[in-house]
PASEBA-1860 file (N, C-alpha, C; in nm, 3 decimals):
! residues 153
1> MADSETWQ> -0.273/0.759/-0.615/-0.357/0.723/-0.728/-0.462/0.625/-0.679 ~ -0.586/0.649/-0.714/-0.693/0.557/-0.677/-0.675/0.427/-0.752 ~ -0.713/0.315/-0.687/-0.697/0.185/-0.750/-0.766/0.175/-0.884 ~ -0.884/0.238/-0.897/-0.959/0.228/-1.021/-0.907/0.322/-1.129 ~ -0.821/0.413/-1.092/-0.767/0.509/-1.188/-0.652/0.445/-1.265 ~ -0.655/0.461/-1.395/-0.548/0.405/-1.478/-0.434/0.505/-1.491 ~ -0.319/0.457/-1.537/-0.207/0.547/-1.557/-0.240/0.653/-1.661 ~ -0.322/0.616/-1.760/-0.361/0.713/-1.863/-0.444/0.826/-1.801
9> ETLRAGGY> -0.536/0.790/-1.712/-0.619/0.891/-1.644/-0.533/0.979/-1.555 ~ -0.436/0.919/-1.489/-0.346/0.996/-1.402/-0.268/1.098/-1.483 ~ -0.214/1.057/-1.598/-0.142/1.151/-1.684/-0.234/1.264/-1.731 ~ -0.352/1.227/-1.780/-0.446/1.329/-1.830/-0.484/1.427/-1.719 ~ -0.510/1.374/-1.598/-0.549/1.460/-1.486/-0.438/1.558/-1.451 ~ -0.314/1.518/-1.475/-0.200/1.607/-1.449/-0.169/1.700/-1.564 ~ -0.246/1.689/-1.672/-0.225/1.775/-1.787/-0.116/1.725/-1.882 ~ -0.084/1.597/-1.875/0.022/1.540/-1.958/-0.037/1.454/-2.069
17> RLTPQREL> 0.035/1.450/-2.181/-0.007/1.369/-2.294/0.030/1.223/-2.272 ~ -0.045/1.137/-2.338/-0.015/0.994/-2.337/0.081/0.969/-2.453 ~ 0.206/0.944/-2.422/0.303/0.923/-2.529/0.353/0.778/-2.527 ~ 0.397/0.730/-2.642/0.453/0.594/-2.645/0.574/0.580/-2.554 ~ 0.654/0.686/-2.543/0.773/0.682/-2.457/0.734/0.661/-2.311 ~ 0.632/0.732/-2.266/0.587/0.717/-2.127/0.534/0.577/-2.102 ~ 0.461/0.524/-2.199/0.410/0.388/-2.184/0.524/0.286/-2.182 ~ 0.625/0.306/-2.267/0.740/0.215/-2.269/0.815/0.216/-2.135
25> VLTAVDTL> 0.835/0.333/-2.079/0.908/0.344/-1.952/0.827/0.280/-1.840 ~ 0.698/0.308/-1.833/0.615/0.249/-1.728/0.609/0.097/-1.742 ~ 0.598/0.048/-1.864/0.597/-0.096/-1.887/0.729/-0.159/-1.846 ~ 0.839/-0.092/-1.875/0.972/-0.144/-1.839/0.986/-0.154/-1.687 ~ 0.940/-0.052/-1.614/0.947/-0.056/-1.467/0.862/-0.171/-1.415 ~ 0.742/-0.186/-1.469/0.655/-0.298/-1.428/0.721/-0.432/-1.455 ~ 0.783/-0.445/-1.571/0.846/-0.571/-1.613/0.966/-0.606/-1.525 ~ 1.047/-0.505/-1.495/1.173/-0.529/-1.424/1.156/-0.542/-1.273
33> GHATPDQV> 1.050/-0.489/-1.218/1.031/-0.496/-1.072/1.101/-0.383/-1.001 ~ 1.230/-0.394/-0.981/1.314/-0.288/-0.925/1.424/-0.263/-1.027 ~ 1.437/-0.137/-1.071/1.532/-0.110/-1.178/1.591/0.030/-1.169 ~ 1.717/0.040/-1.202/1.784/0.170/-1.211/1.745/0.234/-1.344 ~ 1.767/0.364/-1.360/1.737/0.427/-1.488/1.809/0.360/-1.606 ~ 1.934/0.318/-1.586/2.006/0.251/-1.694/1.942/0.117/-1.730 ~ 1.893/0.045/-1.632/1.825/-0.082/-1.659/1.692/-0.058/-1.731 ~ 1.620/0.047/-1.691/1.495/0.082/-1.759/1.526/0.119/-1.904
41> YAEVRRHS> 1.630/0.199/-1.923/1.670/0.239/-2.059/1.702/0.117/-2.145 ~ 1.776/0.023/-2.093/1.810/-0.098/-2.169/1.684/-0.176/-2.206 ~ 1.590/-0.186/-2.113/1.464/-0.257/-2.141/1.382/-0.183/-2.247 ~ 1.374/-0.053/-2.237/1.300/0.028/-2.334/1.362/0.014/-2.473 ~ 1.494/0.015/-2.479/1.565/0.005/-2.608/1.542/-0.130/-2.676 ~ 1.504/-0.231/-2.601/1.471/-0.360/-2.662/1.346/-0.348/-2.749 ~ 1.262/-0.248/-2.719/1.135/-0.232/-2.789/1.133/-0.112/-2.884 ~ 1.221/-0.015/-2.860/1.224/0.103/-2.945/1.361/0.170/-2.937
49> TAINLSTV> 1.417/0.199/-3.051/1.545/0.271/-3.054/1.522/0.421/-3.065 ~ 1.396/0.464/-3.067/1.363/0.605/-3.084/1.352/0.679/-2.951 ~ 1.416/0.628/-2.847/1.412/0.693/-2.716/1.553/0.703/-2.662 ~ 1.586/0.818/-2.602/1.721/0.834/-2.549/1.719/0.834/-2.396 ~ 1.838/0.827/-2.338/1.851/0.815/-2.193/1.793/0.935/-2.119 ~ 1.810/1.056/-2.173/1.755/1.174/-2.104/1.602/1.169/-2.101 ~ 1.540/1.117/-2.204/1.394/1.100/-2.204/1.352/1.002/-2.097 ~ 1.427/0.894/-2.081/1.397/0.796/-1.977/1.406/0.861/-1.839
57> YRTLELLD> 1.512/0.938/-1.814/1.526/1.005/-1.684/1.410/1.102/-1.658 ~ 1.377/1.184/-1.758/1.267/1.280/-1.740/1.135/1.208/-1.717 ~ 1.113/1.099/-1.789/0.989/1.024/-1.775/0.980/0.957/-1.638 ~ 1.091/0.900/-1.592/1.092/0.840/-1.458/1.058/0.944/-1.352 ~ 1.116/1.064/-1.363/1.087/1.170/-1.267/0.940/1.210/-1.270 ~ 0.883/1.222/-1.390/0.743/1.258/-1.403/0.652/1.149/-1.345 ~ 0.678/1.024/-1.381/0.595/0.914/-1.331/0.605/0.902/-1.179 ~ 0.722/0.933/-1.124/0.740/0.933/-0.978/0.658/1.046/-0.916
65> ELGLIRHA> 0.666/1.165/-0.973/0.589/1.279/-0.922/0.439/1.251/-0.924 ~ 0.393/1.180/-1.026/0.250/1.149/-1.040/0.207/1.030/-0.955 ~ 0.302/0.963/-0.890/0.271/0.851/-0.803/0.248/0.719/-0.876 ~ 0.286/0.713/-1.003/0.271/0.589/-1.080/0.384/0.491/-1.053 ~ 0.498/0.544/-1.016/0.613/0.464/-0.975/0.672/0.530/-0.852 ~ 0.761/0.460/-0.783/0.832/0.515/-0.667/0.980/0.491/-0.687 ~ 1.058/0.571/-0.619/1.201/0.542/-0.619/1.248/0.518/-0.476 ~ 1.346/0.433/-0.467/1.411/0.405/-0.339/1.561/0.403/-0.368
73> HIEERTPT> 1.639/0.415/-0.265/1.784/0.413/-0.283/1.838/0.277/-0.239 ~ 1.828/0.183/-0.332/1.874/0.047/-0.311/2.017/0.032/-0.360 ~ 2.045/0.092/-0.472/2.179/0.091/-0.531/2.254/0.212/-0.479 ~ 2.385/0.205/-0.478/2.465/0.320/-0.439/2.460/0.424/-0.550 ~ 2.436/0.548/-0.513/2.442/0.664/-0.600/2.331/0.677/-0.704 ~ 2.245/0.582/-0.719/2.140/0.594/-0.819/2.009/0.540/-0.764 ~ 1.899/0.608/-0.795/1.770/0.558/-0.746/1.729/0.431/-0.819 ~ 1.649/0.352/-0.754/1.590/0.232/-0.812/1.440/0.253/-0.813
81> YHSTAGHE> 1.379/0.231/-0.927/1.236/0.255/-0.942/1.156/0.126/-0.937 ~ 1.034/0.136/-0.886/0.941/0.024/-0.886/0.800/0.077/-0.899 ~ 0.712/-0.007/-0.947/0.573/0.032/-0.971/0.499/0.049/-0.839 ~ 0.400/0.138/-0.840/0.313/0.151/-0.723/0.193/0.060/-0.734 ~ 0.178/-0.007/-0.847/0.068/-0.104/-0.862/0.095/-0.218/-0.765 ~ -0.006/-0.266/-0.702/0.013/-0.373/-0.604/0.021/-0.315/-0.465 ~ 0.116/-0.359/-0.387/0.122/-0.319/-0.246/0.237/-0.222/-0.219 ~ 0.217/-0.140/-0.116/0.324/-0.053/-0.068/0.425/-0.141/0.005
89> HFHLVCHH> 0.553/-0.119/-0.021/0.653/-0.204/0.043/0.782/-0.127/0.068 ~ 0.866/-0.185/0.150/0.999/-0.130/0.176/1.100/-0.239/0.147 ~ 1.228/-0.205/0.158/1.333/-0.295/0.110/1.439/-0.322/0.217 ~ 1.485/-0.446/0.219/1.603/-0.486/0.296/1.710/-0.518/0.192 ~ 1.829/-0.460/0.207/1.936/-0.481/0.110/2.060/-0.530/0.184 ~ 2.115/-0.641/0.136/2.236/-0.696/0.195/2.358/-0.619/0.146 ~ 2.440/-0.572/0.240/2.564/-0.502/0.205/2.659/-0.591/0.127 ~ 2.656/-0.720/0.151/2.754/-0.812/0.094/2.717/-0.861/-0.045
97> CRNVISLS> 2.600/-0.922/-0.059/2.563/-0.982/-0.189/2.467/-0.894/-0.268 ~ 2.420/-0.782/-0.210/2.328/-0.687/-0.274/2.188/-0.743/-0.298 ~ 2.155/-0.857/-0.237/2.022/-0.914/-0.248/1.919/-0.814/-0.193 ~ 1.805/-0.801/-0.261/1.698/-0.711/-0.219/1.577/-0.794/-0.180 ~ 1.528/-0.769/-0.060/1.407/-0.836/-0.011/1.300/-0.728/0.004 ~ 1.186/-0.747/-0.060/1.073/-0.654/-0.047/0.979/-0.705/0.060 ~ 0.942/-0.615/0.152/0.850/-0.651/0.260/0.731/-0.556/0.262 ~ 0.615/-0.609/0.291/0.493/-0.531/0.299/0.504/-0.425/0.408
105> SERIERFR> 0.444/-0.311/0.384/0.448/-0.202/0.481/0.383/-0.239/0.614 ~ 0.294/-0.338/0.613/0.231/-0.382/0.738/0.334/-0.434/0.837 ~ 0.449/-0.480/0.788/0.553/-0.537/0.875/0.609/-0.434/0.972 ~ 0.596/-0.306/0.939/0.648/-0.203/1.030/0.537/-0.110/1.080 ~ 0.413/-0.156/1.074/0.299/-0.071/1.111/0.310/-0.020/1.255 ~ 0.349/-0.105/1.349/0.361/-0.060/1.488/0.464/0.052/1.501 ~ 0.577/0.036/1.433/0.681/0.138/1.435/0.629/0.269/1.373 ~ 0.554/0.258/1.262/0.496/0.377/1.199/0.406/0.452/1.296
113> RELVDEHG> 0.319/0.377/1.368/0.228/0.439/1.464/0.306/0.508/1.576 ~ 0.412/0.443/1.623/0.495/0.503/1.729/0.557/0.634/1.682 ~ 0.605/0.638/1.560/0.665/0.761/1.508/0.562/0.874/1.498 ~ 0.441/0.841/1.459/0.334/0.942/1.453/0.297/0.987/1.593 ~ 0.275/0.891/1.684/0.233/0.925/1.820/0.339/1.005/1.895 ~ 0.464/0.967/1.882/0.570/1.030/1.960/0.628/1.156/1.895 ~ 0.628/1.160/1.760/0.695/1.271/1.692/0.609/1.342/1.588 ~ 0.489/1.290/1.564/0.405/1.348/1.459/0.464/1.327/1.321
121> FQVDVGHL> 0.549/1.226/1.309/0.625/1.202/1.185/0.558/1.094/1.101 ~ 0.527/1.126/0.976/0.466/1.032/0.882/0.576/0.967/0.797 ~ 0.586/0.835/0.804/0.690/0.762/0.731/0.646/0.737/0.588 ~ 0.735/0.765/0.495/0.714/0.735/0.354/0.778/0.599/0.327 ~ 0.701/0.493/0.348/0.753/0.357/0.344/0.811/0.322/0.208 ~ 0.754/0.372/0.100/0.802/0.340/-0.034/0.945/0.382/-0.060 ~ 0.996/0.476/0.018/1.134/0.521/0.004/1.227/0.458/0.107 ~ 1.171/0.374/0.193/1.249/0.316/0.303/1.333/0.198/0.256
129> TIFGTCAA> 1.461/0.205/0.283/1.553/0.095/0.255/1.638/0.074/0.379 ~ 1.644/-0.049/0.424/1.725/-0.084/0.541/1.839/-0.173/0.492 ~ 1.960/-0.131/0.521/2.078/-0.207/0.480/2.126/-0.292/0.597 ~ 2.178/-0.408/0.565/2.229/-0.499/0.666/2.291/-0.620/0.602 ~ 2.282/-0.732/0.669/2.341/-0.857/0.619/2.232/-0.963/0.613 ~ 2.216/-1.027/0.496/2.113/-1.130/0.480/2.157/-1.257/0.554 ~ 2.063/-1.348/0.571/2.090/-1.472/0.644/2.200/-1.555/0.578 ~ 2.200/-1.562/0.446/2.301/-1.643/0.376/2.441/-1.587/0.397
137> CAAAPSGE> 2.456/-1.456/0.390/2.588/-1.396/0.410/2.630/-1.404/0.556 ~ 2.535/-1.389/0.647/2.566/-1.400/0.790/2.615/-1.540/0.824 ~ 2.562/-1.641/0.754/2.599/-1.780/0.780/2.730/-1.819/0.711 ~ 2.773/-1.738/0.613/2.896/-1.771/0.538/3.017/-1.749/0.628 ~ 3.125/-1.824/0.603/3.248/-1.800/0.679/3.291/-1.654/0.667 ~ 3.357/-1.604/0.765/3.399/-1.464/0.770/3.468/-1.421/0.641 ~ 3.426/-1.304/0.591/3.487/-1.249/0.470/3.426/-1.297/0.340 ~ 3.337/-1.393/0.346/3.273/-1.441/0.224/3.130/-1.392/0.219
145> SRDDPDGS> 3.077/-1.375/0.098/2.936/-1.346/0.081/2.877/-1.452/-0.008 ~ 2.747/-1.454/-0.015/2.679/-1.554/-0.095/2.724/-1.551/-0.240 ~ 2.746/-1.431/-0.296/2.786/-1.418/-0.437/2.936/-1.409/-0.454 ~ 3.011/-1.411/-0.347/3.157/-1.399/-0.354/3.220/-1.509/-0.269 ~ 3.214/-1.634/-0.316/3.256/-1.745/-0.233/3.403/-1.743/-0.192 ~ 3.488/-1.673/-0.265/3.629/-1.672/-0.225/3.666/-1.548/-0.146 ~ 3.564/-1.458/-0.121/3.589/-1.340/-0.039/3.676/-1.236/-0.105 ~ 3.685/-1.235/-0.239/3.778/-1.145/-0.308/3.716/-1.018/-0.359
153> D> 3.604/-0.974/-0.306/3.536/-0.850/-0.350/3.619/-0.774/-0.445
END
């Protein structure tokens, strides 16, 4: 989507109507930052009870296809959505405390160029999630995480 193009123009260009439900879902994703479909649904329901979960799922898929939002696999088994407004970024997720760190795509630019040069492979950074251990959990005594001080997962 071009920077000057609005979400309304993007929908119209794709042949889609501007509906209140689509606006509510897009606003919820913008408000929440990174959110699962259930979290988006809960946020949307704060503003309107006239929308159901299946509408939220369909709308998220459409907005993703149109490039207005992106999904990444930050949570286990469910996609996490975030807005494409602003900068392209990827995610670091701690296995222990589930903390999510967003990093600008420029941080891996050299690696991206190497993949293109060596393999002709174009990286979709918006879908990139790297799992590991954050500094706080790495510094915690063995078996403990930042959010689980007694190690009792």
